[in-house]
C-alpha positions in Angstrom: -4.0 20.7 -8.4 -0.2 20.6 -8.6 1.8 17.4 -8.1 3.2 18.7 -4.9 -0.2 19.1 -3.2 -1.3 15.7 -4.5 1.8 14.1 -3.0 1.4 16.0 0.3 -2.2 15.1 0.7 -1.6 11.4 -0.1 1.4 11.3 2.3 -0.3 13.3 5.0 -3.6 11.4 5.1 -1.7 8.1 5.1 0.5 9.3 8.0 -2.4 10.7 10.0 -4.5 7.6 9.7 -1.5 5.4 10.5 -0.6 7.3 13.6 -4.2 7.4 14.8 -4.5 3.7 14.4 -1.4 3.1 16.5 -2.6 5.6 19.0 -5.8 3.6 19.3 -3.8 0.4 19.8 -1.4 1.9 22.4 -4.3 3.4 24.4 -6.2 0.0 24.5 -4.4 -0.9 27.7 -6.1 2.0 29.6 -9.3 2.6 27.6 -11.4 0.2 25.6 -11.6 0.8 21.8 -15.3 1.5 21.8 -14.8 4.2 24.5 -12.0 5.7 22.5 -14.1 5.7 19.3 -17.0 7.3 21.0 -14.9 10.1 22.3 -14.8 13.4 20.3 -11.2 13.9 21.4 -10.1 10.9 19.4 -11.5 12.5 16.2 -10.0 15.9 17.0 -6.6 14.2 17.5 -7.0 12.3 14.2 -7.8 15.5 12.4 -4.8 17.2 13.9 -2.5 14.3 13.0 -3.8 14.4 9.4 -3.2 18.1 9.1 0.3 17.8 10.6 0.9 15.0 8.2 -0.2 17.1 5.2 1.6 20.3 6.0 4.7 19.1 7.9 5.4 15.5 7.0 4.2 15.9 3.4 6.2 19.1 2.9 9.5 17.6 4.2 8.9 14.4 2.3 8.4 16.5 -0.9 11.5 18.6 -0.4 13.7 15.6 0.4 12.7 13.8 -2.8 15.3 13.7 -5.5 14.3 16.1 -8.3 13.7 14.9 -11.8 15.6 16.9 -14.4 
């Protein structure tokens, strides 16, 4: 696996889990955590955030990195 994909996966998974955690915290006012965790929609949203993190955030993070000569 190339360094680019390793970087994108690391960055994307971290970003997706981080965003899902904060989504869980912000929704606590309306819905209890146990209800959110038992809902399939939460896991679908987490998967979507991880995929966006890998392919979008990871890609733009990779291209904005300074290149080593």
